[in-house]
C-alpha positions, 0 to 999 in steps of 0.5 A: 781333373786338373782344376779339382787338383788345384782346388785341393792343393789350395785348400790344403795350403790354406789349412796349413796357414790357418794352423800356423796363424793359430800358433802365432796368435796364441803366442802373441796372446800370452805376450799381451797378458804377460807384459809388465808395462802398458807400452809393451801390452799395446805393442803386442796387441797391435801385432795380435790385431795384424795376425787376426786380420790374416786369419780373417782373410783366410776365413773369407776364402773358407766362406767362399768354398762353403758356398761352392758346389764343386765336388772337389770340396765335398770332402773338406766341408767339415774341416772348413766349418771347424776352421771357420768357427775357430777363427770366429772364436779368436775374433771374440777373444780379441774383442775382449782383449781390446776392451780390457786394454782400452779401459782406463784405470780410473774410469767407471768400468776400470774402478769396478773391475776386480784388482788383477793379481799375478799367477804367483800371488794367486797361488800364494792366496790359494796356499794361504787359504789351504793353510788356514783351513788346515789350522782350523781343522787341527784346532777342532781335532785338538778340542775333540781329543781333549773332550774325549780325554776328559770324558775318559778320565771322568770315569771312576773305574776302568779308566783306559790308560792306553786310550788316554796316552794315545789321545795325549799323543794325538794332541801333541802331534796336532800342536807340532803341525800347528806350530809348523803351519803357523810359521809357513803362513807367516813366511808366505805373508812375508814372501819368504817361501815359494808357494809352488814348493808347498804342495808336498807338505800340504798334501802330507798334512791332509793325509795326517788329518785323514788317517792319524787315528789309524793303528798302522799310521806312522807319524813322520816328523820330517815333513817340513825339513826341506823348508828349513822352518826350525832354523828360521824359527829359532835364533840363538844369541851370539856371545861376544868373543871378548869384553871389548867386543861386548862393549863395542857391540850395539847391545849396550847394557843400560845403566839403571836410573839413580835414585834421588835419595842415597842411603849410607852404604852397607858392607857388601861382598865383592860382586862377581860381575863388575859394577857400572863404571863412572866414566867421568871419574876414570877420565879425570884420573886418566888425564891427571898424573897425580896419585889417587887420593885416600878414600873420603869418609862415608856420607851421612845416612840420608842426604837429599840431592836436588840434582842426579848424581852417579852411583859410586863404584863398588871397586876401590880406585886402585882396582879400576881399569885405566883407559886412555882418553882416545879409548873412552871417546871411542866407547862413548861414540859406540854407545851413541851409535848404538842408541841412535834411532833408525831412519824412517823407512822410505815412503812409496812413491805413489803417496807423499804425506802432507805432514811427514811424521815418523811412526812405528812400522807396525802402523799403516804407512799408506792409506787403504786402497779399499777406501777409494774403490767404487764399491765403498764409495757407492755404499757411502751416503751423500753427506759423507761423499760431499765431505770427501769431495770438499776435502779431497787431497788430489784431483784423482780422489775428487774425480772418484767422489764426483762420479759416485755423487753423480750416480746418486743423482747429484749435479755439480754446478760449475757457475755456482760451484755447488752440488744440487739434487733435484730429488732433495732440493735446497734449503732457502734460508730467506724463507726457512723452507726446502726449495725444490730445484726445477 
């Protein structure tokens, strides 16, 4: 009796240890796949392996009890079999994790694996797909409403005006949803909006598409208010507080180009806004203390100039504002800073161009990663791969191309430093014939 009680106590303690081991195994499993660096992932994997070894020792005890014919173990046989199968499942999961961790990024298997994304990126892709599907459905509904409206207006008699107005209202509501959803899609691409906070808005758009033709449906225009799309979509220009602020602001007014041929000035009314100011004449007048000279007679009707000159100011010299030398230097410096080109954006550390060149931000700044994937390289023909191998920018790219060529049957000769293919052969220029490689 005492031996049976001892066995039962041992079995209960083993079951308790197995449950605790499962909890710790699951926690370490999550740590392995949430690690942000390879070093942390390997450390968590080592801890996971130690925990699995403990579970395997407990599994050996379960296997011993399964083979035993003791009557005290009869009531535990179902639980023993369940715990043993669960431990074996954990062993299979660990083999899969170990294989993924040991697979090198640039190996043949690593290149063929799909690119891994974080849960947030996967959610963003899912939401973008849903938004694109909603936009396509809204455009289709607009086309259907327009066709129905044209069909109703084509009737010569008994045109249902209430139906026409209802269709126009539906088209307007569809356009309203399309504008908001396009803004949502752009902000998702720019990682401005949180993809986890758009479920209510998307479900509201789904409900709208499903029931907007119902008579008791109420159009809700506050669906996207919590996202603040209207504030981010419309930007109001800020007016300067004073004329001096307007002159010192980055948005400096550009002086139009001066024509080479000047005609005789015609009498014009004094404009409301001041004309462009000749800063050279103002500086000359400010530095010299002499009185302004009387106006000179008008120029001939048409004078051809070989070099560009400044347009004479419309105001008389006495009405022009007088600035000091320091103020004019400050204005010129502000204008220079306003028109200085912005510095180029910093390049990623993983790519450094051989010939740096400043290009607009709308152009790609780095080569496409898809061009270096195993699927794209396998689809290329041999001539393209040979060209890519000869003009590879780095060793990493050369290794990828070399692997693709070897899969197509090409052999690299280290001594001759050339590629040969037994199926294709080589061209013998002495005999001007193809020579097979034995």
